[in-house]
Each structure stands twice: as C-alpha cells, then as structure tokens.
C-alpha positions, -999 to 999 in steps of 0.1 A, spaced: -322 583 149 -315 620 155 -286 631 177 -299 634 213 -297 670 225 -293 683 261 -323 703 270 -346 685 245 -382 682 257 -393 649 270 -419 633 247 -454 634 261 -458 597 255 -432 591 283 -449 613 309 -478 601 331 -495 625 355 -498 603 386 -521 626 406 -543 657 401 -524 680 423 -510 713 409 -475 725 402 -466 750 428 -444 777 412 -436 791 447 -420 758 458 -383 759 467 -371 733 442 -381 706 417 -377 671 433 -366 641 413 -374 610 432 -350 585 416 -363 549 421 -356 529 389 -335 549 364 -306 553 389 -283 573 367 -275 609 359 -275 606 321 -296 591 294 -326 594 317 -359 608 306 -369 613 343 -339 634 350 -345 653 317 -381 660 327 -370 673 362 -344 695 346 -370 708 321 -393 718 350 -365 733 370 -356 755 341 -392 765 334 -398 774 370 -363 789 377 -359 766 407 -331 744 420 -331 707 413 -330 682 442 -323 646 432 -334 622 460 -323 585 456 -335 563 484 -327 526 491 -352 506 512 -343 476 533 -376 461 544 -388 447 511 -388 411 502 -355 397 488 -334 427 500 -299 413 503 -263 422 507 -258 414 470 -284 438 456 -276 465 482 -239 464 474 -246 468 437 -271 496 443 -247 514 468 -220 514 442 -243 533 419 -253 557 446 -217 565 454 -211 572 417 -241 594 415 -229 614 445 -195 619 429 -210 630 395 -234 654 411 -208 671 433 -196 693 405 -230 699 389 -256 727 397 -279 702 414 -282 688 449 -280 650 452 -294 634 484 -290 597 490 -308 579 518 -302 543 529 -327 529 554 -310 516 585 -341 496 595 -374 488 578 -397 518 575 -371 542 589 -374 563 557 -412 566 561 -422 603 558 -390 615 541 -405 618 506 -435 637 520 -412 660 540 -392 668 508 -423 671 487 -439 697 510 -412 721 499 -413 712 462 -428 729 432 -432 696 415 -421 660 420 -409 637 392 -402 600 395 -395 569 374 -422 547 358 -413 511 363 -438 483 357 -427 457 383 -420 446 418 -434 470 445 -426 502 426 -460 508 410 -478 504 443 -452 527 460 -457 554 434 -495 551 435 -495 554 473 -472 585 471 -496 600 445 -525 598 469 -505 614 498 -486 642 480 -501 676 478 -481 686 448 -479 674 412 -463 640 408 -453 628 373 -440 594 365 -416 593 335 -409 562 314 -372 554 306 -377 517 304 -372 509 267 -369 522 232 -407 518 228 -427 538 254 -450 518 275 -479 539 264 -473 530 228 -490 496 231 -527 490 240 -525 455 254 -502 427 264 -490 406 235 -490 368 237 -458 360 218 -425 376 208 -436 374 172 -468 394 179 -449 420 199 -422 422 172 -449 432 147 -462 459 170 -426 471 178 -417 473 141 -448 493 133 -446 517 162 -409 521 170 -397 543 141 -416 573 152 -399 571 187 -363 568 174 -359 606 170 -363 614 207 -336 600 229 -327 612 265 -298 636 269 -264 619 272 -251 649 293 -281 666 309 -260 683 336 -234 697 312 -236 736 309 -267 735 330 -275 767 348 -298 764 378 -300 783 411 -284 766 440 -304 750 467 -302 763 502 -293 736 528 -322 714 538 -337 720 573 -316 705 600 -345 684 613 -346 665 580 -309 656 582 -313 647 619 -342 624 614 -331 609 580 -293 612 579 -273 607 548 -256 573 545 -222 570 562 -193 574 538 -180 540 546 -212 524 534 -210 541 500 -172 534 498 -178 496 500 -169 489 536 -181 453 544 -187 460 580 -210 489 573 -229 468 548 -232 440 574 -249 463 598 -279 467 575 -309 444 582 -308 427 548 -302 390 538 -265 385 545 -268 349 532 -268 363 497 -234 380 496 -221 405 470 -207 391 439 -169 392 441 -153 416 416 -186 429 403 -193 466 408 -225 484 402 -229 519 388 -230 537 354 -192 536 348 -190 499 354 -220 494 331 -203 515 304 -171 495 306 -190 463 304 -210 475 274 -179 487 255 -162 454 262 -191 434 249 -195 455 218 -158 455 211 -149 419 220 -179 396 219 -207 411 198 -193 396 165 -196 362 181 -230 368 197 -253 353 170 -233 321 167 -220 315 202 -244 331 228 -259 297 236 -226 281 243 -218 281 280 -181 276 275 -176 305 251 -189 335 271 -204 355 242 -233 370 262 -234 407 273 -236 404 311 -256 436 311 -289 425 326 -283 436 362 -272 471 350 -303 475 329 -325 462 358 -311 486 384 -311 515 360 -273 520 359 -274 515 321 -300 530 297 -312 510 267 -310 542 247 -273 546 256 -266 510 247 -285 513 214 -267 545 205 -233 527 211 -244 498 190 -257 521 162 -225 540 161 -205 508 159 -226 496 130 -226 530 112 -264 527 113 -291 553 105 -329 551 109 -332 550 71 -318 515 73 -350 502 89 -372 479 67 -403 496 52 -427 469 64 -434 454 98 -432 417 92 -425 404 127 -393 387 114 -366 381 139 -338 393 115 -335 418 87 -358 446 100 -331 467 117 -307 468 87 -277 459 109 -253 430 110 -266 395 119 -248 397 153 -263 431 161 -298 421 151 -295 389 172 -286 411 202 -313 436 195 -339 409 194 -329 401 230 -324 436 242 -354 452 226 -380 425 215 -377 401 244 -368 426 271 -395 451 262 -421 423 256 -418 416 293 -420 453 304 -451 459 283 -467 427 295 -462 438 331 -475 473 323 -508 459 309 -511 432 335 -501 449 368 -522 428 390 -512 393 378 -481 394 356 -462 376 383 -489 351 391 -498 316 378 -531 329 365 -515 350 339 -502 320 319 -520 314 286 -551 292 287 -535 264 267 -505 260 291 -527 261 322 -550 234 307 -522 211 297 -503 215 330 -536 208 349 -541 177 328 -507 164 339 -508 177 374 -510 143 391 -484 126 368 -455 109 386 -424 130 388 -390 115 381 -377 132 413 -390 156 439 -368 182 456 -377 206 484 -367 243 480 -338 240 504 -322 212 485 -326 230 452 -312 261 467 -281 242 478 -277 226 444 -282 191 458 -299 172 429 -289 142 409 -283 164 378 -247 178 376 -256 203 349 -285 217 368 -264 219 399 -238 238 381 -263 264 369 -277 268 404 -241 273 417 -235 299 391 -266 317 403 -255 316 439 -220 327 431 -225 353 403 -261 363 406 -268 350 371 -272 319 350 -259 315 314 -289 324 292 -295 290 276 -290 271 308 -314 294 326 -341 279 305 -331 244 313 -328 253 350 -364 265 350 -378 235 331 -362 210 355 -378 228 385 -411 222 368 -403 186 364 -391 181 400 -420 199 418 -452 183 431 -473 207 409 -469 236 385 -480 262 410 -453 250 435 -428 250 407 -436 287 399 -432 296 436 -398 279 437 -387 296 405 -396 330 418 -380 325 452 -347 312 438 -345 337 410 -355 368 431 -333 359 460 -301 351 441 -303 368 407 -291 404 404 -317 409 377 -344 392 397 -377 410 403 -375 425 368 -403 422 342 -378 406 318 -367 381 345 -403 372 351 -406 366 313 -379 340 316 -395 323 346 -430 321 330 -416 311 296 -406 278 313 -443 272 320 -456 283 285 -458 321 285 -449 337 251 -446 301 237 -469 277 218 -479 240 224 -452 215 215 -456 179 207 -453 151 215 -474 154 247 -452 143 277 -457 134 313 -457 164 337 -451 190 308 -481 180 286 -475 202 255 -453 228 273 -419 228 256 -396 202 271 -358 205 277 -335 178 290 -301 179 305 -289 150 284 -299 167 251 -285 200 263 -252 185 272 -251 167 238 -255 198 217 -237 224 238 -201 228 249 -203 225 287 -171 209 299 -155 242 310 -188 253 325 -190 221 346 -155 226 357 -160 262 367 -193 255 386 -188 220 397 -193 206 432 -162 224 447 -168 258 431 -189 273 458 -166 261 486 -136 275 468 -153 308 462 -164 309 498 -128 306 510 -120 339 493 -147 355 514 -130 347 547 -139 311 549 -177 315 545 -190 291 519 -224 307 516 -241 273 518 -270 273 541 
C-alpha cells in the first residue's frame, strides 16, 4: 500500500460516465453532488471533483442534500445525517470550496435544485452507491442533466467494476478479492484533499436559488430537537441517545475500537456480554467513515505493508493478509462480507432486495416446507414491540429499537426466528426488511441486506438435518444460543423494562407504539 497523496488522480476503475453529455469548460464551477460518501476526506468522489476543478480552473461547489420523502426516513437517520452535515459545513468554512447543504422541509420540496445548480456547472460528480433509491436517482439525473455527470465509487477497497458477476458465497468472493485486490491497494483517496488546495472562489449563488431552496436553519444542524420535530419524517423512531454522526465521531469510535477492542475481536466478537464489536456499521453506511481510512489505521497499527500479502489466492478466511489473527478476523467482516454485499447489489440491481434473488436451493427447500405448522405466529406489530414468548429475541429487538443495531451474532438469530414465526418465507422477508430498515441505522445498506437474506440462505449452503419450516436452510435456536454464549448481562440491559427506562430519559416517551 503506497502512501495516499493529495492531488493523486482517481483510478479510472472508480469513475463511471453516467451520461453522454459534454464537460462545459465555460461553466462557473465544478459541482460535487454528495449523496453517499458524506465526508470531506478519504473520498474518491471529492478527489475527482477537485481534480476537474483544478484542470478547468474553476471553483468547487459541494452540494449535500437530505431528502425526507423516501421510505423509512426517520428522526433517527435524519439526526445522524444532520450531525455529519453540520461537521462538513464547519470543515468547509476555512477551505477554498463552497459547501451548500439542503434539507427538504417537505417531500419533493428539493425537486429542481440539482438541475438549477447543474445548469451553471462545468461538470457534475456524484457518488456511486449500489443500493436503496440512489441508483435510480442518479440514473434519472443523468437523463435530465445537460452536462457531464460522473459517478465515482468510494464503496470499498475493491472497485465495483473489478468483478464481472455476483458471487454465491463469501468463499467464492474471497478468492476473487484475493486475486484482484493487490493491484488496487496502491491507489487510496486523499486523507486531506482540501489542504493547500488553491481554487478560485465562487461568486454567491443567485438569490432566487437561495429563496426557493434555503439553507437549513442553524438550529437544525446544531441538534435542536424542536427543529428536527418539524420535519415530516417518522418521529416514532427517535435519535439514539448519546450517538452522534459525522466524520469526527466515526474517527473517535474507530480509534477506540482499534486501541481497546481489536485484540479481543477474534475470540469475543460473538459474545453479547463482552462488547468486542466495532460499532462502525452506521458510519460506513452513511459515508461518514471511509473503508480506506479504516484500513489505513489498521495497517499502521499492525505495521503492515502490501508485501505481507500471501502470493496465492486460496479463498482462506485467515492468513492471506499477513496480519494478526484479530486484524484478519476483522478484515474478513469489513472487506470480505461487507464488499460481497456491495458487489452482489451492483450486479443484481433489479432484485438484490427481492425474494427471487435467493439461491435456487433455498427457494426450493423453503417452498417444500411452506405449509409446515409454525411453533408460533406473530404479526408485524407484535414483533416490532418485542412481544414474543422468547426473552432473548425480545432483548435483541429492544436493542434494535433503542440503539439502532443488534449485536452481530444475535442479529442472525433474530432473523432466523422471524422466518420460523411467519406464515411463509416471503412474508418473513417483508417483515425482516421493514423492521431492519425502519429501526437500524445501517438499514437499507447492501451489507444489511446480506444479513437479512443470509437468514434465508443467501451466501450459505444447505445444512442437514432437514427441519420443519427451514428445510435445509441453516437453523439457529435461542436455547442453543443461550447455552453457548454469555448473555446474562445482555438480557439485563435489554430486558422488559429497558425500553421504558430509556423512554423516561426522553421526556417520558417510551417509544412503544
């Protein structure tokens, strides 16, 4: 891995020309439409926008919007994103760029703003992201804009364009990753793209733009609860107490994990009582943390160099990176499993979030057992309120409601039980998606969909013996989980009174609907 350099050119493998419109050298500025990599460092999209601005001798306008009308928009996700926007505004204030945030006050209020900004632009750069509504939004913009639109991939260590198809298992993807990744480890985004940057200053935007699409009120970015409550988003999913979004919060959490918990990760990450996981998923999902930044921090801690990589791609889970056992265990989650989901969604844009994308063997075995009696059936509202007969499952659901996450291992059990308690597997998937995407801060992410679909057989293989409901889909039980894991402290933290107690700290609102 070479030292990343400010001003280094963005690899062609990370740039996709989204339309056939020309660059307009006479345009007033280069526009960076920030929609996924929501940070001002370690960001190939920003690097590409800086690159074009320098080539054209034009100012750089960074435009970061936040929509409110999409499904699952909530006070929780908005607060997290607003924290990041506030930090981006502060960081940009002393740099030779113009940063413009926009927060929709009502659904579709922002319609037309991108086109208005693009009409004055020499080129537009945006983020490539293979999930949720973002691909459709970029495609629609590409058809409308009359200037070059480029989508730039900052999703993972391995560019999305480096694979030619979706892989069926982590092992298969790991072989591809180990074969292809070494050639991409010498091109990292700049850690300080705005440092010593010399660009012309942008004249003020036309008053009609500010009048029609005003900047967010300072109180909203500052964390004012009343300002957030005025937005038409799901207030039933409140912000997570004490959890801030933004690049600085992400960096602090990353350093705390690497310094305090990484050494325990390989042995203890599956133990709910021991808190050895990273807690970084939401920051990666919302683009407040770059996987390249996190990898560079880890490599520095390990004293690692690219020469440590194994010579052959074996697909083995451990030993290829040439790092400690703990670091390799973490990289298998951060790189193999996370990027497996991103590449799957990239190659299956139409159905990666649909039942039909499951492997044929799992669809066949689930269909065979579709009419099997279920040990219990629960409607969505009871599941959402954590009102089942299973204390461990209820605790996991309460953690999701309270913290926007579930402990990694228990998240698998959580999903498997929903399959067992649903009238059919299609209904189970719909429930999994609704609960996860409404409550989880990392919901709607390709990696999050990997976890959901794994519960129904994606990226797995058939397991015997064949069982009711599951067929040969891997089975997990609360009894066995409780027997082999340390869960007493977890059950105490997220037991029946946990949500009521947490609600009392929010002015008496329990959050239970």
